N, CA, C, O and the ligand as a Tripos MOL2 file, in Angstrom:
@<TRIPOS>MOLECULE
protein
  305   303    77     0     0
PROTEIN
NO_CHARGES

@<TRIPOS>ATOM
      1 N         -43.5830   22.9580    7.6470 N.3       1 MET1
      2 CA        -42.8220   22.2210    6.6760 C.3       1 MET1
      3 C         -41.5130   22.0790    7.2940 C.2       1 MET1
      4 O         -41.0430   22.9300    8.0490 O.2       1 MET1
      5 N         -40.8660   20.8860    6.9360 N.am      2 ILE2
      6 CA        -39.6660   20.5480    7.4850 C.3       2 ILE2
      7 C         -38.5290   20.6690    6.1810 C.2       2 ILE2
      8 O         -38.5840   20.1390    5.0720 O.2       2 ILE2
      9 N         -37.7900   21.3110    6.5930 N.am      3 ARG3
     10 CA        -36.7660   21.5530    5.3870 C.3       3 ARG3
     11 C         -35.7140   20.4330    5.7650 C.2       3 ARG3
     12 O         -35.2240   20.3540    6.8910 O.2       3 ARG3
     13 N         -35.4480   19.6790    4.8520 N.am      4 ARG4
     14 CA        -34.2220   18.4780    5.0530 C.3       4 ARG4
     15 C         -33.0130   19.3060    4.6330 C.2       4 ARG4
     16 O         -32.7930   19.8000    3.5270 O.2       4 ARG4
     17 N         -32.2660   19.3590    5.7530 N.am      5 HIS5
     18 CA        -31.0290   19.8870    5.6550 C.3       5 HIS5
     19 C         -29.9220   18.7570    5.1180 C.2       5 HIS5
     20 O         -29.6240   17.7580    5.7730 O.2       5 HIS5
     21 N         -29.4880   19.0160    4.0960 N.am      6 VAL6
     22 CA        -28.3940   18.0660    3.5580 C.3       6 VAL6
     23 C         -27.0120   18.6590    4.0850 C.2       6 VAL6
     24 O         -26.5540   19.7910    3.9290 O.2       6 VAL6
     25 N         -26.4960   17.5810    4.7410 N.am      7 THR7
     26 CA        -25.2980   17.9320    5.4190 C.3       7 THR7
     27 C         -24.2740   17.3330    4.4410 C.2       7 THR7
     28 O         -24.3760   16.1890    3.9980 O.2       7 THR7
     29 N         -23.2370   18.2190    4.1220 N.am      8 MET8
     30 CA        -22.1340   18.0940    3.3240 C.3       8 MET8
     31 C         -20.9480   17.5390    4.2010 C.2       8 MET8
     32 O         -20.6840   18.1710    5.2240 O.2       8 MET8
     33 N         -20.3500   16.6310    3.9560 N.am      9 HIS9
     34 CA        -19.2490   16.4290    4.6240 C.3       9 HIS9
     35 C         -18.0790   16.6820    3.9780 C.2       9 HIS9
     36 O         -18.1540   16.7010    2.7500 O.2       9 HIS9
     37 N         -16.9180   16.9000    4.5250 N.am     10 THR10
     38 CA        -15.7490   17.3210    3.8680 C.3      10 THR10
     39 C         -14.7460   16.4410    4.4020 C.2      10 THR10
     40 O         -14.7810   16.0200    5.5580 O.2      10 THR10
     41 N         -13.7100   16.1180    3.4340 N.am     11 GLY11
     42 CA        -12.6210   15.4390    3.8050 C.3      11 GLY11
     43 C         -11.4340   15.8440    3.0820 C.2      11 GLY11
     44 O         -11.5080   16.6010    2.1150 O.2      11 GLY11
     45 N         -10.1890   15.3060    3.5720 N.am     12 GLU12
     46 CA         -9.0460   15.8220    2.9960 C.3      12 GLU12
     47 C          -8.3280   14.5190    2.4910 C.2      12 GLU12
     48 O          -8.0470   13.5410    3.1840 O.2      12 GLU12
     49 N          -8.1060   14.6780    1.2660 N.am     13 CYS13
     50 CA         -7.4060   13.4160    0.8310 C.3      13 CYS13
     51 C          -5.9270   13.2340    1.4020 C.2      13 CYS13
     52 O          -5.0830   14.1200    1.2640 O.2      13 CYS13
     53 N          -5.6770   12.0710    2.0290 N.am     14 PRO14
     54 CA         -4.1980   11.7920    2.6380 C.3      14 PRO14
     55 C          -3.3420   11.6840    1.5730 C.2      14 PRO14
     56 O          -2.1440   11.8440    1.8040 O.2      14 PRO14
     57 N          -3.7470   11.4180    0.3190 N.am     15 THR15
     58 CA         -2.7330   11.2870   -0.6710 C.3      15 THR15
     59 C          -2.1660   12.4280   -1.2490 C.2      15 THR15
     60 O          -0.9750   12.7340   -1.1870 O.2      15 THR15
     61 N          -3.1880   13.1370   -1.8950 N.am     16 CYS16
     62 CA         -2.7890   14.3930   -2.6180 C.3      16 CYS16
     63 C          -2.9820   15.6850   -1.7440 C.2      16 CYS16
     64 O          -2.4240   16.7350   -2.0600 O.2      16 CYS16
     65 N          -3.7080   15.5910   -0.7450 N.am     17 GLY17
     66 CA         -4.0200   16.5440    0.1280 C.3      17 GLY17
     67 C          -5.1460   17.4750   -0.3070 C.2      17 GLY17
     68 O          -5.3630   18.5600    0.2330 O.2      17 GLY17
     69 N          -5.9360   16.9060   -1.4520 N.am     18 GLU18
     70 CA         -7.1670   17.7710   -2.0450 C.3      18 GLU18
     71 C          -8.1470   17.6140   -1.0980 C.2      18 GLU18
     72 O          -8.3660   16.5230   -0.5710 O.2      18 GLU18
     73 N          -8.8330   18.7450   -0.8060 N.am     19 SER19
     74 CA        -10.2480   18.3650    0.0590 C.3      19 SER19
     75 C         -11.3190   18.2640   -0.8720 C.2      19 SER19
     76 O         -11.3030   18.8180   -1.9710 O.2      19 SER19
     77 N         -12.2060   17.5940   -0.4610 N.am     20 PHE20
     78 CA        -13.2420   17.1900   -1.2470 C.3      20 PHE20
     79 C         -14.6230   17.1010   -0.2970 C.2      20 PHE20
     80 O         -14.5610   16.8840    0.9140 O.2      20 PHE20
     81 N         -15.7230   17.2770   -0.9360 N.am     21 SER21
     82 CA        -16.8420   17.1080   -0.2250 C.3      21 SER21
     83 C         -18.0010   16.0300   -0.5730 C.2      21 SER21
     84 O         -18.2020   15.8780   -1.7780 O.2      21 SER21
     85 N         -18.6140   15.4350    0.1170 N.am     22 TYR22
     86 CA        -19.6380   14.4790   -0.2030 C.3      22 TYR22
     87 C         -20.7860   14.6270    0.6610 C.2      22 TYR22
     88 O         -20.7000   15.2800    1.7010 O.2      22 TYR22
     89 N         -21.9380   14.0190    0.2680 N.am     23 ARG23
     90 CA        -23.2010   13.9720    1.1370 C.3      23 ARG23
     91 C         -23.2960   12.8730    1.8780 C.2      23 ARG23
     92 O         -23.7430   12.9380    3.0230 O.2      23 ARG23
     93 N         -22.8640   11.6430    1.2920 N.am     24 ASP24
     94 CA        -23.1210   10.6890    2.0450 C.3      24 ASP24
     95 C         -22.0880    9.3620    1.5420 C.2      24 ASP24
     96 O         -21.4890    9.3330    0.4670 O.2      24 ASP24
     97 N         -22.0520    8.4370    2.4570 N.am     25 ARG25
     98 CA        -21.0910    7.3350    2.0710 C.3      25 ARG25
     99 C         -21.0760    6.9810    0.7630 C.2      25 ARG25
    100 O         -20.0160    6.7440    0.1850 O.2      25 ARG25
    101 N         -22.4030    6.9040    0.0950 N.am     26 GLU26
    102 CA        -22.4540    6.2250   -1.2580 C.3      26 GLU26
    103 C         -21.7830    6.9750   -2.2590 C.2      26 GLU26
    104 O         -21.2350    6.4340   -3.2200 O.2      26 GLU26
    105 N         -21.8080    8.3710   -2.0430 N.am     27 GLU27
    106 CA        -21.3330    9.1510   -2.7670 C.3      27 GLU27
    107 C         -19.6630    9.4100   -2.6240 C.2      27 GLU27
    108 O         -19.1040   10.0900   -3.4840 O.2      27 GLU27
    109 N         -19.0370    8.9390   -1.7020 N.am     28 ALA28
    110 CA        -17.6400    8.8780   -1.4810 C.3      28 ALA28
    111 C         -17.2760    7.5770   -1.0840 C.2      28 ALA28
    112 O         -17.1370    7.3540    0.1180 O.2      28 ALA28
    113 N         -17.0910    6.6340   -1.9600 N.am     29 PRO29
    114 CA        -16.8770    5.0970   -1.6680 C.3      29 PRO29
    115 C         -15.3410    5.1510   -1.5420 C.2      29 PRO29
    116 O         -14.7630    4.1070   -1.2410 O.2      29 PRO29
    117 N         -14.7180    6.1410   -1.7210 N.am     30 ASN30
    118 CA        -13.2470    6.0170   -1.7430 C.3      30 ASN30
    119 C         -12.5990    6.8270   -0.5840 C.2      30 ASN30
    120 O         -11.3960    7.0430   -0.4360 O.2      30 ASN30
    121 N         -13.6610    7.2460    0.2350 N.am     31 ARG31
    122 CA        -13.1220    7.9240    1.4230 C.3      31 ARG31
    123 C         -12.1640    7.0850    2.2040 C.2      31 ARG31
    124 O         -12.2970    5.8610    2.1970 O.2      31 ARG31
    125 N         -11.1010    7.7280    2.9540 N.am     32 PRO32
    126 CA        -11.0930    9.0900    3.0420 C.3      32 PRO32
    127 C         -10.2780    9.6730    1.9110 C.2      32 PRO32
    128 O          -9.6800   10.7440    2.0230 O.2      32 PRO32
    129 N         -10.2760    8.9650    0.8680 N.am     33 PHE33
    130 CA         -9.4230    9.6580   -0.3780 C.3      33 PHE33
    131 C         -10.3480   10.2880   -1.2860 C.2      33 PHE33
    132 O         -11.5210    9.9180   -1.2560 O.2      33 PHE33
    133 N          -9.9950   11.1670   -2.0700 N.am     34 CYS34
    134 CA        -10.6530   11.8480   -3.1930 C.3      34 CYS34
    135 C         -11.0630   10.8800   -4.3050 C.2      34 CYS34
    136 O         -12.1340   10.9580   -4.9050 O.2      34 CYS34
    137 N         -10.2870   10.1270   -4.4860 N.am     35 SER35
    138 CA        -10.6770    9.2360   -5.7340 C.3      35 SER35
    139 C          -9.9540    7.8750   -5.5120 C.2      35 SER35
    140 O          -9.0770    7.6730   -4.6710 O.2      35 SER35
    141 N         -10.5060    6.8880   -6.4830 N.am     36 ARG36
    142 CA         -9.8540    5.4940   -6.5420 C.3      36 ARG36
    143 C          -8.4860    5.6020   -6.8100 C.2      36 ARG36
    144 O          -7.7550    4.7170   -6.3670 O.2      36 ARG36
    145 N          -7.9970    6.5360   -7.4630 N.am     37 ARG37
    146 CA         -6.5960    6.5890   -7.8350 C.3      37 ARG37
    147 C          -5.7600    6.7720   -6.6000 C.2      37 ARG37
    148 O          -4.7800    6.0650   -6.3670 O.2      37 ARG37
    149 N          -6.1890    7.7740   -5.7870 N.am     38 CYS38
    150 CA         -5.4970    8.2440   -4.6640 C.3      38 CYS38
    151 C          -5.5370    6.9350   -3.7120 C.2      38 CYS38
    152 O          -4.5310    6.6160   -3.0780 O.2      38 CYS38
    153 N          -6.5610    6.2980   -3.6480 N.am     39 ARG39
    154 CA         -6.6580    5.2190   -2.7990 C.3      39 ARG39
    155 C          -5.7370    4.1570   -3.0230 C.2      39 ARG39
    156 O          -5.1410    3.6140   -2.0920 O.2      39 ARG39
    157 N          -5.5620    3.7640   -4.4900 N.am     40 GLU40
    158 CA         -4.7870    2.9290   -4.8570 C.3      40 GLU40
    159 C          -3.2010    3.2550   -4.6040 C.2      40 GLU40
    160 O          -2.3440    2.4300   -4.2880 O.2      40 GLU40
    161 N          -3.0380    4.5040   -4.7970 N.am     41 ILE41
    162 CA         -1.6360    4.9830   -4.4370 C.3      41 ILE41
    163 C          -1.2400    4.9340   -3.0370 C.2      41 ILE41
    164 O          -0.0600    4.8040   -2.7110 O.2      41 ILE41
    165 N          -2.2450    5.0400   -2.1580 N.am     42 ASP42
    166 CA         -1.8140    4.8120   -0.6450 C.3      42 ASP42
    167 C          -1.9220    3.5860   -0.3890 C.2      42 ASP42
    168 O          -1.2840    3.1990    0.5900 O.2      42 ASP42
    169 N          -2.6870    2.6350   -1.1010 N.am     43 LEU43
    170 CA         -2.5170    1.1910   -0.6080 C.3      43 LEU43
    171 C          -1.1540    0.7080   -1.4510 C.2      43 LEU43
    172 O          -0.4760   -0.1790   -0.9320 O.2      43 LEU43
    173 N          -0.8490    1.1130   -2.3830 N.am     44 GLY44
    174 CA          0.4990    0.7090   -3.0290 C.3      44 GLY44
    175 C           1.6340    1.0500   -1.9220 C.2      44 GLY44
    176 O           2.4570    0.2170   -1.5430 O.2      44 GLY44
    177 N           1.5660    2.4460   -1.4340 N.am     45 LYS45
    178 CA          2.4040    2.7500   -0.5390 C.3      45 LYS45
    179 C           2.6180    1.7000    0.5860 C.2      45 LYS45
    180 O           3.6670    1.1030    0.8280 O.2      45 LYS45
    181 N           1.5830    1.6010    1.1430 N.am     46 TRP46
    182 CA          1.3710    0.4960    2.2610 C.3      46 TRP46
    183 C           2.0180   -0.8250    2.0410 C.2      46 TRP46
    184 O           2.6480   -1.4070    2.9250 O.2      46 TRP46
    185 N           1.8340   -1.3060    0.7680 N.am     47 LEU47
    186 CA          2.0830   -2.6870    0.2570 C.3      47 LEU47
    187 C           3.7000   -2.4240    0.1160 C.2      47 LEU47
    188 O           4.4210   -3.2710    0.6440 O.2      47 LEU47
    189 N           4.2190   -1.5070   -0.4390 N.am     48 ASN48
    190 CA          5.6810   -1.3760   -0.5670 C.3      48 ASN48
    191 C           6.3980   -1.3000    0.8720 C.2      48 ASN48
    192 O           7.5140   -1.7350    1.1530 O.2      48 ASN48
    193 N           5.5810   -0.7110    1.6260 N.am     49 GLU49
    194 CA          6.3440   -0.6400    2.9970 C.3      49 GLU49
    195 C           6.4220   -2.1140    3.5880 C.2      49 GLU49
    196 O           7.4600   -2.6090    4.0270 O.2      49 GLU49
    197 N           5.3410   -2.6720    3.5470 N.am     50 GLU50
    198 CA          5.1720   -4.1340    4.1150 C.3      50 GLU50
    199 C           6.3460   -4.9800    3.3600 C.2      50 GLU50
    200 O           7.1650   -5.7030    3.9270 O.2      50 GLU50
    201 N           6.2570   -4.7460    2.0310 N.am     51 TYR51
    202 CA          7.3230   -5.7110    1.4620 C.3      51 TYR51
    203 C           8.7790   -5.3470    2.0810 C.2      51 TYR51
    204 O           9.6670   -6.1780    2.2740 O.2      51 TYR51
    205 N           8.8660   -3.9920    2.3520 N.am     52 ARG52
    206 CA         10.2840   -3.5640    2.7550 C.3      52 ARG52
    207 C          10.4810   -4.1900    4.1760 C.2      52 ARG52
    208 O          11.5940   -4.5640    4.5440 O.2      52 ARG52
    209 N           9.4570   -4.2850    4.8980 N.am     53 VAL53
    210 CA          9.7040   -4.7070    6.3840 C.3      53 VAL53
    211 C           9.5330   -6.1680    6.0840 C.2      53 VAL53
    212 O          10.2160   -6.7700    6.9120 O.2      53 VAL53
    213 N           9.0490   -6.8510    5.4340 N.am     54 CYS54
    214 CA          8.9690   -8.1800    5.4620 C.3      54 CYS54
    215 C          10.1100   -8.8490    4.6200 C.2      54 CYS54
    216 O          10.2430  -10.0720    4.5730 O.2      54 CYS54
    217 N          10.8530   -8.0450    4.0170 N.am     55 ASP55
    218 CA         11.9750   -8.3600    3.2740 C.3      55 ASP55
    219 C          13.0180   -9.1570    4.0320 C.2      55 ASP55
    220 O          13.7510   -8.4930    4.7640 O.2      55 ASP55
    221 N          13.1800  -10.2600    3.9920 N.am     56 PRO56
    222 CA         14.1130  -11.0520    4.8070 C.3      56 PRO56
    223 C          15.5110  -10.5590    4.6830 C.2      56 PRO56
    224 O          16.0830  -10.2850    3.6280 O.2      56 PRO56
    225 N          16.0280  -10.4730    5.9850 N.am     57 VAL57
    226 CA         17.3590  -10.0460    6.0890 C.3      57 VAL57
    227 C          18.3240  -11.2510    5.8560 C.2      57 VAL57
    228 O          18.5160  -12.0920    6.7340 O.2      57 VAL57
    229 N          18.9630  -11.2970    4.5420 N.am     58 ARG58
    230 CA         19.8510  -12.6310    4.3640 C.3      58 ARG58
    231 C          21.0580  -12.3000    5.0470 C.2      58 ARG58
    232 O          21.6330  -11.2130    4.9900 O.2      58 ARG58
    233 N          21.4520  -13.4330    5.7820 N.am     59 PRO59
    234 CA         22.6330  -13.4010    6.5320 C.3      59 PRO59
    235 C          23.6960  -13.6740    5.3870 C.2      59 PRO59
    236 O          23.5290  -14.4020    4.4080 O.2      59 PRO59
    237 N          24.8440  -12.9250    5.7190 N.am     60 ASN60
    238 CA         25.9900  -13.1780    4.6220 C.3      60 ASN60
    239 C          26.4100  -14.6530    4.5230 C.2      60 ASN60
    240 O          27.2490  -14.9300    3.6660 O.2      60 ASN60
    241 N          25.9230  -15.6210    5.2980 N.am     61 ASP61
    242 CA         26.1790  -16.8430    5.1480 C.3      61 ASP61
    243 C          26.0400  -17.4020    3.7770 C.2      61 ASP61
    244 O          26.8010  -18.2430    3.2970 O.2      61 ASP61
    245 N          24.9930  -16.8640    3.1720 N.am     62 ASP62
    246 CA         24.6590  -17.2920    1.7540 C.3      62 ASP62
    247 C          25.8660  -17.1970    1.0250 C.2      62 ASP62
    248 O          25.9770  -18.1440    0.2470 O.2      62 ASP62
    249 N          26.7440  -16.4580    0.9940 N.am     63 HIS63
    250 CA         27.7700  -16.2000    0.1210 C.3      63 HIS63
    251 C          28.9830  -16.8210    0.6060 C.2      63 HIS63
    252 O          30.0210  -16.7990   -0.0550 O.2      63 HIS63
    253 N          28.8740  -17.4510    1.8930 N.am     64 LEU64
    254 CA         29.9270  -18.2930    2.4700 C.3      64 LEU64
    255 C          29.7710  -19.8520    2.3770 C.2      64 LEU64
    256 O          30.6070  -20.6440    2.8120 O.2      64 LEU64
    257 N          28.6230  -20.1860    1.7690 N.am     65 VAL65
    258 CA         28.5330  -21.6970    1.6530 C.3      65 VAL65
    259 C          29.6120  -22.3520    0.8720 C.2      65 VAL65
    260 O          29.8350  -21.9440   -0.2670 O.2      65 VAL65
    261 N          30.2670  -23.2760    1.3490 N.am     66 PRO66
    262 CA         31.2760  -23.9430    0.5110 C.3      66 PRO66
    263 C          30.8610  -24.5120   -0.5440 C.2      66 PRO66
    264 O          29.8090  -25.1410   -0.4300 O.2      66 PRO66
    265 N          31.3620  -24.4870   -1.5450 N.am     67 PRO67
    266 CA         31.0400  -25.3330   -2.7840 C.3      67 PRO67
    267 C          31.0810  -26.8920   -2.6360 C.2      67 PRO67
    268 O          32.0700  -27.4700   -2.1860 O.2      67 PRO67
    269 N          30.0000  -27.5020   -3.0220 N.am     68 GLU68
    270 CA         29.7840  -29.0050   -2.6600 C.3      68 GLU68
    271 C          30.6220  -29.8340   -3.7460 C.2      68 GLU68
    272 O          30.1910  -30.9270   -4.1130 O.2      68 GLU68
    273 N          31.7380  -29.3530   -4.2260 N.am     69 THR69
    274 CA         32.2160  -30.0700   -5.1460 C.3      69 THR69
    275 C          33.0150  -31.3120   -4.7120 C.2      69 THR69
    276 O          33.4360  -32.0510   -5.6020 O.2      69 THR69
    277 N          33.2600  -31.6030   -3.4340 N.am     70 ASP70
    278 CA         33.9440  -32.7640   -3.1010 C.3      70 ASP70
    279 C          33.2670  -33.8990   -3.2030 C.2      70 ASP70
    280 O          33.8550  -34.9530   -3.4440 O.2      70 ASP70
    281 N          31.9850  -33.8390   -3.0380 N.am     71 ASP71
    282 CA         31.1800  -34.9910   -2.9480 C.3      71 ASP71
    283 C          30.7750  -35.3640   -4.4080 C.2      71 ASP71
    284 O          30.5890  -36.5380   -4.7270 O.2      71 ASP71
    285 N          30.6350  -34.2630   -5.3360 N.am     72 ALA72
    286 CA         30.1180  -34.4290   -6.4790 C.3      72 ALA72
    287 C          31.1430  -34.8800   -7.6710 C.2      72 ALA72
    288 O          32.3680  -34.7610   -7.6260 O.2      72 ALA72
    289 N          30.4140  -35.3980   -8.6950 N.am     73 GLU73
    290 CA         31.6660  -35.8190   -9.5690 C.3      73 GLU73
    291 C          31.8780  -34.6510  -10.4160 C.2      73 GLU73
    292 O          30.9600  -33.9140  -10.7770 O.2      73 GLU73
    293 N          33.2090  -34.4830  -10.7550 N.am     74 PRO74
    294 CA         33.3980  -33.3010  -11.6930 C.3      74 PRO74
    295 C          32.7390  -33.2760  -13.0140 C.2      74 PRO74
    296 O          32.6770  -34.2570  -13.7540 O.2      74 PRO74
    297 N          32.2440  -32.0990  -13.2800 N.am     75 VAL75
    298 CA         31.5460  -31.7980  -14.4790 C.3      75 VAL75
    299 C          32.4770  -31.3530  -15.5110 C.2      75 VAL75
    300 O          33.0690  -30.3170  -15.2080 O.2      75 VAL75
    301 N          32.7620  -31.8430  -16.6210 N.am     76 GLU76
    302 CA         33.5820  -31.2260  -17.6530 C.3      76 GLU76
    303 C          32.7020  -30.4160  -18.6040 C.2      76 GLU76
    304 O          33.2070  -29.8140  -19.5510 O.2      76 GLU76
    305 ZN         -6.5700   12.5150   -3.6040 Zn       77 ZN77
@<TRIPOS>BOND
     1     1     2 1
     2     2     3 1
     3     3     4 2
     4     3     5 am
     5     5     6 1
     6     6     7 1
     7     7     8 2
     8     7     9 am
     9     9    10 1
    10    10    11 1
    11    11    12 2
    12    11    13 am
    13    13    14 1
    14    14    15 1
    15    15    16 2
    16    15    17 am
    17    17    18 1
    18    18    19 1
    19    19    20 2
    20    19    21 am
    21    21    22 1
    22    22    23 1
    23    23    24 2
    24    23    25 am
    25    25    26 1
    26    26    27 1
    27    27    28 2
    28    27    29 am
    29    29    30 1
    30    30    31 1
    31    31    32 2
    32    31    33 am
    33    33    34 1
    34    34    35 1
    35    35    36 2
    36    35    37 am
    37    37    38 1
    38    38    39 1
    39    39    40 2
    40    39    41 am
    41    41    42 1
    42    42    43 1
    43    43    44 2
    44    43    45 am
    45    45    46 1
    46    46    47 1
    47    47    48 2
    48    47    49 am
    49    49    50 1
    50    50    51 1
    51    51    52 2
    52    51    53 am
    53    53    54 1
    54    54    55 1
    55    55    56 2
    56    55    57 am
    57    57    58 1
    58    58    59 1
    59    59    60 2
    60    59    61 am
    61    61    62 1
    62    62    63 1
    63    63    64 2
    64    63    65 am
    65    65    66 1
    66    66    67 1
    67    67    68 2
    68    67    69 am
    69    69    70 1
    70    70    71 1
    71    71    72 2
    72    71    73 am
    73    73    74 1
    74    74    75 1
    75    75    76 2
    76    75    77 am
    77    77    78 1
    78    78    79 1
    79    79    80 2
    80    79    81 am
    81    81    82 1
    82    82    83 1
    83    83    84 2
    84    83    85 am
    85    85    86 1
    86    86    87 1
    87    87    88 2
    88    87    89 am
    89    89    90 1
    90    90    91 1
    91    91    92 2
    92    91    93 am
    93    93    94 1
    94    94    95 1
    95    95    96 2
    96    95    97 am
    97    97    98 1
    98    98    99 1
    99    99   100 2
   100    99   101 am
   101   101   102 1
   102   102   103 1
   103   103   104 2
   104   103   105 am
   105   105   106 1
   106   106   107 1
   107   107   108 2
   108   107   109 am
   109   109   110 1
   110   110   111 1
   111   111   112 2
   112   111   113 am
   113   113   114 1
   114   114   115 1
   115   115   116 2
   116   115   117 am
   117   117   118 1
   118   118   119 1
   119   119   120 2
   120   119   121 am
   121   121   122 1
   122   122   123 1
   123   123   124 2
   124   123   125 am
   125   125   126 1
   126   126   127 1
   127   127   128 2
   128   127   129 am
   129   129   130 1
   130   130   131 1
   131   131   132 2
   132   131   133 am
   133   133   134 1
   134   134   135 1
   135   135   136 2
   136   135   137 am
   137   137   138 1
   138   138   139 1
   139   139   140 2
   140   139   141 am
   141   141   142 1
   142   142   143 1
   143   143   144 2
   144   143   145 am
   145   145   146 1
   146   146   147 1
   147   147   148 2
   148   147   149 am
   149   149   150 1
   150   150   151 1
   151   151   152 2
   152   151   153 am
   153   153   154 1
   154   154   155 1
   155   155   156 2
   156   155   157 am
   157   157   158 1
   158   158   159 1
   159   159   160 2
   160   159   161 am
   161   161   162 1
   162   162   163 1
   163   163   164 2
   164   163   165 am
   165   165   166 1
   166   166   167 1
   167   167   168 2
   168   167   169 am
   169   169   170 1
   170   170   171 1
   171   171   172 2
   172   171   173 am
   173   173   174 1
   174   174   175 1
   175   175   176 2
   176   175   177 am
   177   177   178 1
   178   178   179 1
   179   179   180 2
   180   179   181 am
   181   181   182 1
   182   182   183 1
   183   183   184 2
   184   183   185 am
   185   185   186 1
   186   186   187 1
   187   187   188 2
   188   187   189 am
   189   189   190 1
   190   190   191 1
   191   191   192 2
   192   191   193 am
   193   193   194 1
   194   194   195 1
   195   195   196 2
   196   195   197 am
   197   197   198 1
   198   198   199 1
   199   199   200 2
   200   199   201 am
   201   201   202 1
   202   202   203 1
   203   203   204 2
   204   203   205 am
   205   205   206 1
   206   206   207 1
   207   207   208 2
   208   207   209 am
   209   209   210 1
   210   210   211 1
   211   211   212 2
   212   211   213 am
   213   213   214 1
   214   214   215 1
   215   215   216 2
   216   215   217 am
   217   217   218 1
   218   218   219 1
   219   219   220 2
   220   219   221 am
   221   221   222 1
   222   222   223 1
   223   223   224 2
   224   223   225 am
   225   225   226 1
   226   226   227 1
   227   227   228 2
   228   227   229 am
   229   229   230 1
   230   230   231 1
   231   231   232 2
   232   231   233 am
   233   233   234 1
   234   234   235 1
   235   235   236 2
   236   235   237 am
   237   237   238 1
   238   238   239 1
   239   239   240 2
   240   239   241 am
   241   241   242 1
   242   242   243 1
   243   243   244 2
   244   243   245 am
   245   245   246 1
   246   246   247 1
   247   247   248 2
   248   247   249 am
   249   249   250 1
   250   250   251 1
   251   251   252 2
   252   251   253 am
   253   253   254 1
   254   254   255 1
   255   255   256 2
   256   255   257 am
   257   257   258 1
   258   258   259 1
   259   259   260 2
   260   259   261 am
   261   261   262 1
   262   262   263 1
   263   263   264 2
   264   263   265 am
   265   265   266 1
   266   266   267 1
   267   267   268 2
   268   267   269 am
   269   269   270 1
   270   270   271 1
   271   271   272 2
   272   271   273 am
   273   273   274 1
   274   274   275 1
   275   275   276 2
   276   275   277 am
   277   277   278 1
   278   278   279 1
   279   279   280 2
   280   279   281 am
   281   281   282 1
   282   282   283 1
   283   283   284 2
   284   283   285 am
   285   285   286 1
   286   286   287 1
   287   287   288 2
   288   287   289 am
   289   289   290 1
   290   290   291 1
   291   291   292 2
   292   291   293 am
   293   293   294 1
   294   294   295 1
   295   295   296 2
   296   295   297 am
   297   297   298 1
   298   298   299 1
   299   299   300 2
   300   299   301 am
   301   301   302 1
   302   302   303 1
   303   303   304 2
@<TRIPOS>SUBSTRUCTURE
     1 MET1         2 RESIDUE 1 A MET
     2 ILE2         6 RESIDUE 1 A ILE
     3 ARG3        10 RESIDUE 1 A ARG
     4 ARG4        14 RESIDUE 1 A ARG
     5 HIS5        18 RESIDUE 1 A HIS
     6 VAL6        22 RESIDUE 1 A VAL
     7 THR7        26 RESIDUE 1 A THR
     8 MET8        30 RESIDUE 1 A MET
     9 HIS9        34 RESIDUE 1 A HIS
    10 THR10       38 RESIDUE 1 A THR
    11 GLY11       42 RESIDUE 1 A GLY
    12 GLU12       46 RESIDUE 1 A GLU
    13 CYS13       50 RESIDUE 1 A CYS
    14 PRO14       54 RESIDUE 1 A PRO
    15 THR15       58 RESIDUE 1 A THR
    16 CYS16       62 RESIDUE 1 A CYS
    17 GLY17       66 RESIDUE 1 A GLY
    18 GLU18       70 RESIDUE 1 A GLU
    19 SER19       74 RESIDUE 1 A SER
    20 PHE20       78 RESIDUE 1 A PHE
    21 SER21       82 RESIDUE 1 A SER
    22 TYR22       86 RESIDUE 1 A TYR
    23 ARG23       90 RESIDUE 1 A ARG
    24 ASP24       94 RESIDUE 1 A ASP
    25 ARG25       98 RESIDUE 1 A ARG
    26 GLU26      102 RESIDUE 1 A GLU
    27 GLU27      106 RESIDUE 1 A GLU
    28 ALA28      110 RESIDUE 1 A ALA
    29 PRO29      114 RESIDUE 1 A PRO
    30 ASN30      118 RESIDUE 1 A ASN
    31 ARG31      122 RESIDUE 1 A ARG
    32 PRO32      126 RESIDUE 1 A PRO
    33 PHE33      130 RESIDUE 1 A PHE
    34 CYS34      134 RESIDUE 1 A CYS
    35 SER35      138 RESIDUE 1 A SER
    36 ARG36      142 RESIDUE 1 A ARG
    37 ARG37      146 RESIDUE 1 A ARG
    38 CYS38      150 RESIDUE 1 A CYS
    39 ARG39      154 RESIDUE 1 A ARG
    40 GLU40      158 RESIDUE 1 A GLU
    41 ILE41      162 RESIDUE 1 A ILE
    42 ASP42      166 RESIDUE 1 A ASP
    43 LEU43      170 RESIDUE 1 A LEU
    44 GLY44      174 RESIDUE 1 A GLY
    45 LYS45      178 RESIDUE 1 A LYS
    46 TRP46      182 RESIDUE 1 A TRP
    47 LEU47      186 RESIDUE 1 A LEU
    48 ASN48      190 RESIDUE 1 A ASN
    49 GLU49      194 RESIDUE 1 A GLU
    50 GLU50      198 RESIDUE 1 A GLU
    51 TYR51      202 RESIDUE 1 A TYR
    52 ARG52      206 RESIDUE 1 A ARG
    53 VAL53      210 RESIDUE 1 A VAL
    54 CYS54      214 RESIDUE 1 A CYS
    55 ASP55      218 RESIDUE 1 A ASP
    56 PRO56      222 RESIDUE 1 A PRO
    57 VAL57      226 RESIDUE 1 A VAL
    58 ARG58      230 RESIDUE 1 A ARG
    59 PRO59      234 RESIDUE 1 A PRO
    60 ASN60      238 RESIDUE 1 A ASN
    61 ASP61      242 RESIDUE 1 A ASP
    62 ASP62      246 RESIDUE 1 A ASP
    63 HIS63      250 RESIDUE 1 A HIS
    64 LEU64      254 RESIDUE 1 A LEU
    65 VAL65      258 RESIDUE 1 A VAL
    66 PRO66      262 RESIDUE 1 A PRO
    67 PRO67      266 RESIDUE 1 A PRO
    68 GLU68      270 RESIDUE 1 A GLU
    69 THR69      274 RESIDUE 1 A THR
    70 ASP70      278 RESIDUE 1 A ASP
    71 ASP71      282 RESIDUE 1 A ASP
    72 ALA72      286 RESIDUE 1 A ALA
    73 GLU73      290 RESIDUE 1 A GLU
    74 PRO74      294 RESIDUE 1 A PRO
    75 VAL75      298 RESIDUE 1 A VAL
    76 GLU76      302 RESIDUE 1 A GLU
    77 ZN77       305 GROUP 0 **** ****
């Protein structure tokens, strides 16, 4: 008689550091996170970092653009 050995995998959530165990992938759809919440937190973290990196460095020229009042008609 062959006894089926159920292997339990363990993981440590990168977000909250909580260790959790699961039997198979279907049981842990949020791997390597312990929960969907932690996965979303991590995702948000990445997105925020991406936003920060992609945030355009605005040259100060923006503030130095001369007003185009010379050509425009004066507005009262
Ligand atoms: Zn977690």
